[in-house]
DRENTORKOL-3810 file (N, C-alpha, C; in nm, 4 decimals):
REM DRENTORKOL-3810
@n.u->11.2866; n.v->-1.4936; n.w->1.6047; ca.u->11.1122; ca.v->-1.4844; ca.w->1.5818; c.u->11.0222; c.v->-1.6462; c.w->1.6590
@n.u->11.0495; n.v->-1.7250; n.w->1.6516; ca.u->10.9866; ca.v->-1.8306; ca.w->1.7634; c.u->10.9897; c.v->-1.7607; c.w->1.8896
@n.u->11.1127; n.v->-1.6939; n.w->1.9590; ca.u->11.0465; ca.v->-1.5910; ca.w->2.1228; c.u->10.8773; c.v->-1.5668; c.w->2.1016
@n.u->10.9717; n.v->-1.4396; n.w->1.9990; ca.u->10.7809; ca.v->-1.3515; ca.w->1.9679; c.u->10.7028; c.v->-1.4396; c.w->1.9856
@n.u->10.7059; n.v->-1.5104; n.w->1.8889; ca.u->10.5327; ca.v->-1.5849; ca.w->1.8700; c.u->10.5656; c.v->-1.7225; c.w->1.9904
@n.u->10.6139; n.v->-1.7265; n.w->2.0755; ca.u->10.5614; ca.v->-1.7657; ca.w->2.2217; c.u->10.5183; c.v->-1.6685; c.w->2.3107
@n.u->10.5849; n.v->-1.5648; n.w->2.2935; ca.u->10.5020; ca.v->-1.4451; ca.w->2.4120; c.u->10.4111; c.v->-1.3821; c.w->2.3401
@n.u->10.3686; n.v->-1.3362; n.w->2.2441; ca.u->10.2364; ca.v->-1.3026; ca.w->2.2244; c.u->10.1524; c.v->-1.4571; c.w->2.1957
@n.u->10.1697; n.v->-1.5880; n.w->2.1974; ca.u->10.1148; ca.v->-1.6729; ca.w->2.1868; c.u->10.0549; c.v->-1.6827; c.w->2.3725
@n.u->10.1389; n.v->-1.6689; n.w->2.4596; ca.u->10.1662; ca.v->-1.6930; ca.w->2.5919; c.u->10.0764; c.v->-1.5864; c.w->2.6435
@n.u->10.1132; n.v->-1.4310; n.w->2.5989; ca.u->10.0479; ca.v->-1.3086; ca.w->2.6688; c.u->9.8455; c.v->-1.4125; c.w->2.6196
@n.u->9.8350; n.v->-1.4013; n.w->2.4932; ca.u->9.6750; ca.v->-1.4483; ca.w->2.4860; c.u->9.6870; c.v->-1.5270; c.w->2.5590
@n.u->9.7604; n.v->-1.5827; n.w->2.5740; ca.u->9.6378; ca.v->-1.7624; ca.w->2.6486; c.u->9.6330; c.v->-1.7034; c.w->2.8714
@n.u->9.7362; n.v->-1.6430; n.w->2.8663; ca.u->9.7012; ca.v->-1.5597; ca.w->3.0148; c.u->9.5798; c.v->-1.4580; c.w->3.0322
@n.u->9.6003; n.v->-1.3640; n.w->2.8746; ca.u->9.4483; ca.v->-1.3198; ca.w->2.8584; c.u->9.3329; c.v->-1.3808; c.w->2.8890
@n.u->9.2836; n.v->-1.5139; n.w->2.8636; ca.u->9.1933; ca.v->-1.6458; ca.w->2.7989; c.u->9.2034; c.v->-1.6410; c.w->2.9329
@n.u->9.3002; n.v->-1.7019; n.w->2.9947; ca.u->9.2385; ca.v->-1.7442; ca.w->3.1709; c.u->9.2298; c.v->-1.6262; c.w->3.2666
@n.u->9.2239; n.v->-1.4829; n.w->3.2209; ca.u->9.1624; ca.v->-1.4100; ca.w->3.3384; c.u->9.0573; c.v->-1.3898; c.w->3.3077
@n.u->9.0330; n.v->-1.4010; n.w->3.1866; ca.u->8.8553; ca.v->-1.4302; ca.w->3.1350; c.u->8.7930; c.v->-1.5090; c.w->3.1871
@n.u->8.8511; n.v->-1.6453; n.w->3.1491; ca.u->8.8199; ca.v->-1.7437; ca.w->3.1648; c.u->8.8356; c.v->-1.8436; c.w->3.2634
@n.u->8.7365; n.v->-1.8668; n.w->3.3633; ca.u->8.7470; ca.v->-1.9740; ca.w->3.4670; c.u->8.6917; c.v->-2.1713; c.w->3.4909
@n.u->8.7564; n.v->-2.2299; n.w->3.4440; ca.u->8.6883; ca.v->-2.3931; ca.w->3.4147; c.u->8.8285; c.v->-2.4642; c.w->3.5430
@n.u->8.6692; n.v->-2.5732; n.w->3.5108; ca.u->8.7335; ca.v->-2.6736; ca.w->3.6264; c.u->8.7332; c.v->-2.7893; c.w->3.5212
@n.u->8.8789; n.v->-2.8549; n.w->3.5082; ca.u->8.8803; ca.v->-2.9579; ca.w->3.4192; c.u->8.9056; c.v->-2.9279; c.w->3.2769
@n.u->8.7632; n.v->-2.9671; n.w->3.2028; ca.u->8.7678; ca.v->-2.8894; ca.w->3.0427; c.u->8.7277; c.v->-2.8817; c.w->2.9631
@n.u->8.5725; n.v->-2.8105; n.w->3.0838; ca.u->8.4690; ca.v->-2.6894; ca.w->3.0565; c.u->8.4516; c.v->-2.6057; c.w->3.0757
@n.u->8.4077; n.v->-2.5157; n.w->3.0203; ca.u->8.4564; ca.v->-2.3551; ca.w->3.0690; c.u->8.2846; c.v->-2.3612; c.w->3.1260
@n.u->8.2430; n.v->-2.3397; n.w->3.2272; ca.u->8.1592; ca.v->-2.2666; ca.w->3.2968; c.u->8.0832; c.v->-2.1265; c.w->3.3156
@n.u->8.2352; n.v->-2.0772; n.w->3.3402; ca.u->8.2077; ca.v->-1.9201; ca.w->3.3638; c.u->8.2449; c.v->-1.7733; c.w->3.2978
@n.u->8.2281; n.v->-1.6808; n.w->3.2638; ca.u->8.2984; ca.v->-1.5661; ca.w->3.1715; c.u->8.3084; c.v->-1.4632; c.w->3.3483
@n.u->8.4322; n.v->-1.3848; n.w->3.3225; ca.u->8.3978; ca.v->-1.2870; ca.w->3.3966; c.u->8.3862; c.v->-1.1499; c.w->3.3512
@n.u->8.2827; n.v->-1.0514; n.w->3.3405; ca.u->8.3109; ca.v->-0.9273; ca.w->3.3099; c.u->8.2970; c.v->-0.8513; c.w->3.4091
@n.u->8.4199; n.v->-0.7671; n.w->3.4687; ca.u->8.4226; ca.v->-0.6464; ca.w->3.5929; c.u->8.3807; c.v->-0.5491; c.w->3.4849
@n.u->8.3131; n.v->-0.4883; n.w->3.5456; ca.u->8.2239; ca.v->-0.3599; ca.w->3.5509; c.u->8.0841; c.v->-0.4699; c.w->3.4582
@n.u->8.0073; n.v->-0.5071; n.w->3.5097; ca.u->7.9502; ca.v->-0.5742; ca.w->3.3629; c.u->7.7951; c.v->-0.4956; c.w->3.4716
@n.u->7.7177; n.v->-0.4410; n.w->3.4284; ca.u->7.5821; ca.v->-0.3773; ca.w->3.4950; c.u->7.4896; c.v->-0.4900; c.w->3.4566
@n.u->7.3841; n.v->-0.5301; n.w->3.5040; ca.u->7.3200; ca.v->-0.6549; ca.w->3.4654; c.u->7.2050; c.v->-0.5101; c.w->3.5293
@n.u->7.1990; n.v->-0.3598; n.w->3.5473; ca.u->7.0386; ca.v->-0.3266; ca.w->3.5996; c.u->7.0265; c.v->-0.2313; c.w->3.4197
@n.u->7.0828; n.v->-0.3174; n.w->3.3484; ca.u->7.0332; ca.v->-0.1512; ca.w->3.2501; c.u->6.8724; c.v->-0.2179; c.w->3.2116
@n.u->6.8330; n.v->-0.2933; n.w->3.2212; ca.u->6.6717; ca.v->-0.3091; ca.w->3.1979; c.u->6.5310; c.v->-0.2192; c.w->3.3030
@n.u->6.6074; n.v->-0.1691; n.w->3.3701; ca.u->6.5136; ca.v->0.0119; ca.w->3.5034; c.u->6.5831; c.v->0.0733; c.w->3.3917
@n.u->6.6836; n.v->0.0774; n.w->3.2414; ca.u->6.6226; ca.v->0.2479; ca.w->3.1966; c.u->6.5146; c.v->0.2825; c.w->3.1481
@n.u->6.4833; n.v->0.4359; n.w->3.1325; ca.u->6.3943; ca.v->0.4572; ca.w->3.0362; c.u->6.3363; c.v->0.3944; c.w->2.9247
@n.u->6.4385; n.v->0.3358; n.w->2.8417; ca.u->6.4267; ca.v->0.3290; ca.w->2.6931; c.u->6.4241; c.v->0.1704; c.w->2.6719
@n.u->6.4990; n.v->0.1246; n.w->2.7936; ca.u->6.4129; ca.v->-0.0527; ca.w->2.7835; c.u->6.2841; c.v->-0.0427; c.w->2.7724
@n.u->6.2423; n.v->-0.0390; n.w->2.9341; ca.u->6.0145; ca.v->0.0668; ca.w->2.9530; c.u->5.9861; c.v->0.0778; c.w->2.8188
@n.u->6.0653; n.v->0.1721; n.w->2.6997; ca.u->5.8929; ca.v->0.1584; ca.w->2.6347; c.u->5.9895; c.v->0.0432; c.w->2.5359
@n.u->6.1169; n.v->-0.0120; n.w->2.4713; ca.u->6.0928; ca.v->-0.1067; ca.w->2.4285; c.u->6.0573; c.v->-0.2118; c.w->2.4815
@n.u->5.9911; n.v->-0.2409; n.w->2.5895; ca.u->5.9186; ca.v->-0.3086; ca.w->2.6406; c.u->5.7473; c.v->-0.2942; c.w->2.6314
@n.u->5.7182; n.v->-0.2045; n.w->2.6098; ca.u->5.6020; ca.v->-0.1640; ca.w->2.5746; c.u->5.5681; c.v->-0.1918; c.w->2.4775
@n.u->5.6584; n.v->-0.1572; n.w->2.3644; ca.u->5.6496; ca.v->-0.1850; ca.w->2.2049; c.u->5.6300; c.v->-0.3480; c.w->2.2091
@n.u->5.7053; n.v->-0.4043; n.w->2.2817; ca.u->5.7519; ca.v->-0.5193; ca.w->2.2867; c.u->5.5855; c.v->-0.5765; c.w->2.2767
@n.u->5.5065; n.v->-0.5135; n.w->2.3940; ca.u->5.4121; ca.v->-0.5615; ca.w->2.4558; c.u->5.2945; c.v->-0.5881; c.w->2.3805
@n.u->5.3388; n.v->-0.4222; n.w->2.2852; ca.u->5.1996; ca.v->-0.4410; ca.w->2.1554; c.u->5.2310; c.v->-0.4798; c.w->2.0660
@n.u->5.3430; n.v->-0.4936; n.w->2.0695; ca.u->5.3647; ca.v->-0.5798; ca.w->1.8759; c.u->5.2477; c.v->-0.7023; c.w->1.9230
@n.u->5.3474; n.v->-0.7754; n.w->2.0357; ca.u->5.2248; ca.v->-0.8882; ca.w->2.1041; c.u->5.1167; c.v->-0.9005; c.w->2.0920
@n.u->5.0839; n.v->-0.8142; n.w->2.0706; ca.u->4.9534; ca.v->-0.8376; ca.w->2.1073; c.u->4.8752; c.v->-0.7919; c.w->1.9858
@n.u->4.9004; n.v->-0.6781; n.w->1.8454; ca.u->4.8135; ca.v->-0.6588; ca.w->1.7454; c.u->4.8652; c.v->-0.8242; c.w->1.6462
@n.u->5.0098; n.v->-0.8715; n.w->1.6867; ca.u->5.0026; ca.v->-0.9907; ca.w->1.6336; c.u->4.9235; c.v->-1.0873; c.w->1.6654
@n.u->4.9333; n.v->-1.1230; n.w->1.7748; ca.u->4.7954; ca.v->-1.2009; ca.w->1.8101; c.u->4.6946; c.v->-1.2157; c.w->1.7854
@n.u->4.6137; n.v->-1.0378; n.w->1.8028; ca.u->4.4659; ca.v->-1.0073; ca.w->1.7810; c.u->4.4626; c.v->-1.0685; c.w->1.5977
@n.u->4.5654; n.v->-0.9951; n.w->1.5546; ca.u->4.5934; ca.v->-1.0536; ca.w->1.3443; c.u->4.5566; c.v->-1.2113; c.w->1.2952
@n.u->4.6275; n.v->-1.2729; n.w->1.4169; ca.u->4.6346; ca.v->-1.4514; ca.w->1.3633; c.u->4.5091; c.v->-1.4581; c.w->1.4768
@n.u->4.4589; n.v->-1.4399; n.w->1.5180; ca.u->4.3289; ca.v->-1.4952; ca.w->1.5586; c.u->4.1663; c.v->-1.4160; c.w->1.5320
@n.u->4.2055; n.v->-1.3801; n.w->1.3943; ca.u->4.1429; ca.v->-1.3611; ca.w->1.2793; c.u->4.0400; c.v->-1.2151; c.w->1.3423
@n.u->4.1304; n.v->-1.0899; n.w->1.3640; ca.u->4.0413; ca.v->-0.9819; ca.w->1.4134; c.u->4.0191; c.v->-0.8891; c.w->1.2941
@n.u->4.0340; n.v->-0.9094; n.w->1.1683; ca.u->3.9934; ca.v->-0.8224; ca.w->1.0366; c.u->3.8318; c.v->-0.9044; c.w->0.9886
@n.u->3.8834; n.v->-1.0644; n.w->1.0203; ca.u->3.7751; ca.v->-1.1825; ca.w->0.9626; c.u->3.6739; c.v->-1.1313; c.w->1.0299
@n.u->3.6881; n.v->-1.0723; n.w->1.1709; ca.u->3.5485; ca.v->-1.0993; ca.w->1.3016; c.u->3.5532; c.v->-1.0168; c.w->1.2693
@n.u->3.5901; n.v->-0.8544; n.w->1.2619; ca.u->3.5258; ca.v->-0.7184; ca.w->1.1952; c.u->3.4548; c.v->-0.7392; c.w->1.1000
@n.u->3.4956; n.v->-0.7575; n.w->0.9888; ca.u->3.3771; ca.v->-0.8260; ca.w->0.8645; c.u->3.2355; c.v->-0.8721; c.w->0.8487
@n.u->3.3221; n.v->-0.9878; n.w->0.9555; ca.u->3.1814; ca.v->-1.0905; ca.w->0.9280; c.u->3.0401; c.v->-1.0674; c.w->1.0852
@n.u->3.1234; n.v->-1.0959; n.w->1.1316; ca.u->3.0320; ca.v->-1.0912; ca.w->1.3033; c.u->3.0304; c.v->-0.9912; c.w->1.3459
@n.u->3.0377; n.v->-0.8309; n.w->1.2084; ca.u->2.9875; ca.v->-0.7102; ca.w->1.3053; c.u->2.8853; c.v->-0.7836; c.w->1.3235
@n.u->2.7894; n.v->-0.7858; n.w->1.2963; ca.u->2.6636; ca.v->-0.6961; ca.w->1.3774; c.u->2.5531; c.v->-0.8571; c.w->1.4357
@n.u->2.6534; n.v->-0.9918; n.w->1.4992; ca.u->2.5914; ca.v->-1.0782; ca.w->1.5476; c.u->2.5671; c.v->-1.0353; c.w->1.6945
@n.u->2.4975; n.v->-1.0712; n.w->1.7305; ca.u->2.4546; ca.v->-1.0135; ca.w->1.8825; c.u->2.5527; c.v->-1.1536; c.w->1.9790
@n.u->2.5406; n.v->-1.2921; n.w->1.9764; ca.u->2.5997; ca.v->-1.3547; ca.w->2.0454; c.u->2.7797; c.v->-1.3809; c.w->1.9991
@n.u->2.7896; n.v->-1.4759; n.w->2.1012; ca.u->2.9510; ca.v->-1.4289; ca.w->2.1840; c.u->3.0238; c.v->-1.5214; c.w->2.1082
@n.u->2.9146; n.v->-1.6331; n.w->2.0871; ca.u->3.0160; ca.v->-1.7765; ca.w->2.0744; c.u->2.8717; c.v->-1.8320; c.w->1.8872
@n.u->2.8713; n.v->-1.8255; n.w->1.7933; ca.u->2.8254; ca.v->-1.8512; ca.w->1.7259; c.u->2.8860; c.v->-2.0492; c.w->1.6650
@n.u->2.7685; n.v->-2.1010; n.w->1.6310; ca.u->2.8021; ca.v->-2.2669; ca.w->1.6869; c.u->2.7964; c.v->-2.2896; c.w->1.5087
@n.u->2.8897; n.v->-2.2227; n.w->1.4409; ca.u->2.8957; ca.v->-2.2707; ca.w->1.2914; c.u->3.0351; c.v->-2.1730; c.w->1.2710
@n.u->3.1239; n.v->-2.2646; n.w->1.1588; ca.u->3.2296; ca.v->-2.2039; ca.w->1.1273; c.u->3.2318; c.v->-2.1372; c.w->1.0237
@n.u->3.1304; n.v->-2.0890; n.w->0.9714; ca.u->3.1386; ca.v->-2.0054; ca.w->0.8654; c.u->3.1781; c.v->-1.8811; c.w->0.8977
@n.u->3.1811; n.v->-1.8692; n.w->1.1117; ca.u->3.1032; ca.v->-1.7142; ca.w->1.0392; c.u->3.2193; c.v->-1.6568; c.w->1.2459
@n.u->3.2893; n.v->-1.5888; n.w->1.2480; ca.u->3.3892; ca.v->-1.5475; ca.w->1.3354; c.u->3.3196; c.v->-1.4037; c.w->1.3773
@n.u->3.2793; n.v->-1.4108; n.w->1.5376; ca.u->3.2265; ca.v->-1.3120; ca.w->1.5937; c.u->3.3858; c.v->-1.2720; c.w->1.7034
@n.u->3.3768; n.v->-1.0859; n.w->1.7414; ca.u->3.4453; ca.v->-1.0516; ca.w->1.7716; c.u->3.5400; c.v->-1.1368; c.w->1.9371
@n.u->3.3906; n.v->-1.1949; n.w->2.0051; ca.u->3.4097; ca.v->-1.2376; ca.w->2.1392; c.u->3.4974; c.v->-1.3641; c.w->2.0921
@n.u->3.4588; n.v->-1.4570; n.w->1.9690; ca.u->3.5621; ca.v->-1.5229; ca.w->1.9371; c.u->3.7353; c.v->-1.5025; c.w->1.9236
@n.u->3.7455; n.v->-1.3660; n.w->1.8832; ca.u->3.8676; ca.v->-1.3252; ca.w->1.8425; c.u->3.9002; c.v->-1.2992; c.w->2.0228
@n.u->3.8786; n.v->-1.2454; n.w->2.0609; ca.u->3.9200; ca.v->-1.1805; ca.w->2.2462; c.u->3.9773; c.v->-1.2896; c.w->2.2486
@n.u->3.8958; n.v->-1.4496; n.w->2.2658; ca.u->3.8926; ca.v->-1.6114; ca.w->2.3549; c.u->4.0320; c.v->-1.6555; c.w->2.2806
@n.u->4.0090; n.v->-1.6150; n.w->2.1600; ca.u->4.1217; ca.v->-1.6971; ca.w->2.0823; c.u->4.2445; c.v->-1.6412; c.w->2.1320
@n.u->4.2354; n.v->-1.4557; n.w->2.1648; ca.u->4.4403; ca.v->-1.3960; ca.w->2.1707; c.u->4.4403; c.v->-1.4144; c.w->2.2450
@n.u->4.3722; n.v->-1.4472; n.w->2.3709; ca.u->4.3430; ca.v->-1.4538; ca.w->2.5122; c.u->4.4282; c.v->-1.6255; c.w->2.5486
@n.u->4.3567; n.v->-1.6588; n.w->2.4040; ca.u->4.4815; ca.v->-1.8025; ca.w->2.4799; c.u->4.6214; c.v->-1.8122; c.w->2.3856
@n.u->4.6071; n.v->-1.7856; n.w->2.3116; ca.u->4.7568; ca.v->-1.7695; ca.w->2.2470; c.u->4.8550; c.v->-1.6656; c.w->2.4150
@n.u->4.8160; n.v->-1.5740; n.w->2.4263; ca.u->4.8916; ca.v->-1.5138; ca.w->2.5716; c.u->4.8703; c.v->-1.5931; c.w->2.6792
@n.u->4.7925; n.v->-1.7164; n.w->2.6837; ca.u->4.8350; ca.v->-1.7848; ca.w->2.8154; c.u->4.9017; c.v->-1.9411; c.w->2.7157
@n.u->4.8892; n.v->-1.9381; n.w->2.5739; ca.u->5.0561; ca.v->-2.0593; ca.w->2.5665; c.u->5.2044; c.v->-1.9964; c.w->2.5758
@n.u->5.1781; n.v->-1.8667; n.w->2.5480; ca.u->5.3198; ca.v->-1.7848; ca.w->2.5341; c.u->5.3789; c.v->-1.7807; c.w->2.6838
@n.u->5.2258; n.v->-1.7538; n.w->2.7536; ca.u->5.3303; ca.v->-1.7167; ca.w->2.9303; c.u->5.3684; c.v->-1.9144; c.w->2.9403
@n.u->5.2753; n.v->-2.0202; n.w->2.9473; ca.u->5.3450; ca.v->-2.1294; ca.w->2.9414; c.u->5.4983; c.v->-2.1842; c.w->2.9297
@n.u->5.4904; n.v->-2.1114; n.w->2.7979; ca.u->5.6253; ca.v->-2.1285; ca.w->2.6875; c.u->5.7571; c.v->-2.0344; c.w->2.7812
@n.u->5.6436; n.v->-1.9748; n.w->2.8199; ca.u->5.8047; ca.v->-1.8546; ca.w->2.8799; c.u->5.8302; c.v->-1.8962; c.w->2.9672
@n.u->5.7421; n.v->-1.9589; n.w->3.0867; ca.u->5.7745; ca.v->-2.0315; ca.w->3.1859; c.u->5.8506; c.v->-2.1511; c.w->3.1713
@n.u->5.7789; n.v->-2.2064; n.w->3.0534; ca.u->5.9254; ca.v->-2.3607; ca.w->3.0434; c.u->6.0373; c.v->-2.3083; c.w->2.9864
@n.u->6.0188; n.v->-2.1890; n.w->2.9229; ca.u->6.1760; ca.v->-2.1285; ca.w->2.9499; c.u->6.2874; c.v->-2.1150; c.w->3.0239
@n.u->6.1723; n.v->-2.0166; n.w->3.1723; ca.u->6.2878; ca.v->-1.9775; ca.w->3.3004; c.u->6.2972; c.v->-2.0866; c.w->3.3165
@n.u->6.1988; n.v->-2.2233; n.w->3.3193; ca.u->6.2945; ca.v->-2.2999; ca.w->3.4711; c.u->6.3647; c.v->-2.3878; c.w->3.3831
@n.u->6.3986; n.v->-2.3446; n.w->3.2505; ca.u->6.5543; ca.v->-2.4099; ca.w->3.2156; c.u->6.6831; c.v->-2.3274; c.w->3.1944
@n.u->6.6080; n.v->-2.1956; n.w->3.2879; ca.u->6.7105; ca.v->-2.1204; ca.w->3.3248; c.u->6.7386; c.v->-2.0681; c.w->3.4573
@n.u->6.6745; n.v->-2.1501; n.w->3.5667; ca.u->6.7119; ca.v->-2.0792; ca.w->3.7419; c.u->6.7542; c.v->-2.1901; c.w->3.7619
@n.u->6.8268; n.v->-2.1491; n.w->3.8708; ca.u->6.9442; ca.v->-2.2238; ca.w->3.8907; c.u->6.8663; c.v->-2.3217; c.w->4.1038
@n.u->6.7591; n.v->-2.2747; n.w->4.1157; ca.u->6.6846; ca.v->-2.3085; ca.w->4.2398; c.u->6.6278; c.v->-2.4648; c.w->4.1982
@n.u->6.6197; n.v->-2.5901; n.w->4.2666; ca.u->6.5657; ca.v->-2.6924; ca.w->4.1749; c.u->6.4209; c.v->-2.6889; c.w->4.2612
@n.u->6.3031; n.v->-2.6418; n.w->4.2980; ca.u->6.2357; ca.v->-2.5643; ca.w->4.3734; c.u->6.1087; c.v->-2.4812; c.w->4.2441
@n.u->6.2122; n.v->-2.3716; n.w->4.2210; ca.u->6.1686; ca.v->-2.3171; ca.w->4.1479; c.u->6.1794; c.v->-2.3489; c.w->3.9910
@n.u->6.2890; n.v->-2.4456; n.w->3.9884; ca.u->6.2888; ca.v->-2.4915; ca.w->3.8278; c.u->6.1574; c.v->-2.5822; c.w->3.8589
@n.u->6.1218; n.v->-2.6548; n.w->3.9323; ca.u->6.0531; ca.v->-2.7068; ca.w->3.9302; c.u->5.8944; c.v->-2.7052; c.w->3.9296
@n.u->5.8791; n.v->-2.6005; n.w->4.0318; ca.u->5.7544; ca.v->-2.5543; ca.w->3.9825; c.u->5.7472; c.v->-2.4615; c.w->3.8804
@n.u->5.8524; n.v->-2.3491; n.w->3.8169; ca.u->5.8195; ca.v->-2.3055; ca.w->3.6631; c.u->5.7521; c.v->-2.4684; c.w->3.5276
@n.u->5.8157; n.v->-2.5515; n.w->3.5438; ca.u->5.8281; ca.v->-2.6054; ca.w->3.5028; c.u->5.6686; c.v->-2.6954; c.w->3.4864
@n.u->5.6064; n.v->-2.6743; n.w->3.6345; ca.u->5.5173; ca.v->-2.7242; ca.w->3.6838; c.u->5.3438; c.v->-2.6156; c.w->3.6019
@n.u->5.4156; n.v->-2.5211; n.w->3.6568; ca.u->5.3115; ca.v->-2.4135; ca.w->3.5863; c.u->5.3027; c.v->-2.3273; c.w->3.4819
@n.u->5.4609; n.v->-2.3597; n.w->3.3924; ca.u->5.4147; ca.v->-2.4256; ca.w->3.2584; c.u->5.3502; c.v->-2.4346; c.w->3.1301
@n.u->5.3456; n.v->-2.6046; n.w->3.1968; ca.u->5.2852; ca.v->-2.7675; ca.w->3.1519; c.u->5.1266; c.v->-2.7069; c.w->3.1365
@n.u->5.1368; n.v->-2.6894; n.w->3.2502; ca.u->4.9412; ca.v->-2.6426; ca.w->3.3307; c.u->4.9054; c.v->-2.5720; c.w->3.2137
@n.u->4.9874; n.v->-2.3929; n.w->3.2041; ca.u->4.9309; ca.v->-2.2778; ca.w->3.1290; c.u->4.9262; c.v->-2.3806; c.w->2.9882
@n.u->4.9786; n.v->-2.4724; n.w->2.9268; ca.u->4.9798; ca.v->-2.4605; ca.w->2.8014; c.u->4.8916; c.v->-2.5871; c.w->2.8233
@n.u->4.8631; n.v->-2.6383; n.w->2.9251; ca.u->4.7198; ca.v->-2.7907; ca.w->2.9202; c.u->4.6330; c.v->-2.6984; c.w->2.9021
@n.u->4.6135; n.v->-2.6087; n.w->3.0111; ca.u->4.4343; ca.v->-2.5297; ca.w->3.0015; c.u->4.4212; c.v->-2.4164; c.w->2.8461
@n.u->4.5738; n.v->-2.3949; n.w->2.8236; ca.u->4.5518; ca.v->-2.3185; ca.w->2.6855; c.u->4.5110; c.v->-2.4291; c.w->2.5870
@n.u->4.5425; n.v->-2.5070; n.w->2.5839; ca.u->4.5211; ca.v->-2.6385; ca.w->2.4905; c.u->4.3835; c.v->-2.6953; c.w->2.4924
@n.u->4.2749; n.v->-2.6633; n.w->2.6456; ca.u->4.2057; ca.v->-2.7050; ca.w->2.6645; c.u->4.0962; c.v->-2.5967; c.w->2.6356
@n.u->4.1074; n.v->-2.5381; n.w->2.6241; ca.u->4.0023; ca.v->-2.3939; ca.w->2.5808; c.u->4.0100; c.v->-2.3810; c.w->2.4243
@n.u->4.0884; n.v->-2.3900; n.w->2.3927; ca.u->4.0851; ca.v->-2.4141; ca.w->2.2425; c.u->4.0588; c.v->-2.5614; c.w->2.2031
@n.u->4.0932; n.v->-2.5976; n.w->2.2317; ca.u->3.9637; ca.v->-2.7712; ca.w->2.1832; c.u->3.8089; c.v->-2.7582; c.w->2.1941
@n.u->3.8072; n.v->-2.6882; n.w->2.3301; ca.u->3.6693; ca.v->-2.6575; ca.w->2.3804; c.u->3.5815; c.v->-2.5472; c.w->2.2470
@n.u->3.6346; n.v->-2.4487; n.w->2.2512; ca.u->3.6027; ca.v->-2.3329; ca.w->2.1547; c.u->3.5391; c.v->-2.4347; c.w->2.0164
@n.u->3.6525; n.v->-2.5006; n.w->1.9888; ca.u->3.6493; ca.v->-2.5881; ca.w->1.8454; c.u->3.5420; c.v->-2.6456; c.w->1.8542
@n.u->3.5081; n.v->-2.7468; n.w->1.9454; ca.u->3.4172; ca.v->-2.8025; ca.w->1.9863; c.u->3.2466; c.v->-2.7222; c.w->1.9553
@n.u->3.2504; n.v->-2.6142; n.w->1.9952; ca.u->3.1304; ca.v->-2.5699; ca.w->2.0025; c.u->3.1478; c.v->-2.5503; c.w->1.8711
@n.u->3.2095; n.v->-2.4457; n.w->1.7626; ca.u->3.2881; ca.v->-2.4237; ca.w->1.6415; c.u->3.1804; c.v->-2.5411; c.w->1.5800
@n.u->3.2401; n.v->-2.6930; n.w->1.5613; ca.u->3.2564; ca.v->-2.7584; ca.w->1.4447; c.u->3.0616; c.v->-2.8247; c.w->1.4517
END
């Protein structure tokens, strides 16, 4: 009975060693034989990506006040009205673009953490913080006009 448990544990340990390469105590890589990394080029993933972009655009438009601007700011001819009580469609478009710029900056920061190349990592880090700064700057400028 003890030999059977030892053989089962030994077989499991050998299978784990075949999957995991380690240096010292830390696991750094898994070997997935036959892993297909080109699955993002399939038609289904393109449709899912397009649906995700449409979902984000709708979510950002609604969170920027699309319904409010359609109700209140429909008959106003100005792009930005310097009052807090009325929101125009132009302001909604600017707020939506601000959200997309901020999301792009956050995505660049995320990609900088995944990058292995140091120069690419630094470029993505600087670009990500720059995009977030531009989004904040445009947002604060628009809010200062509205106050």
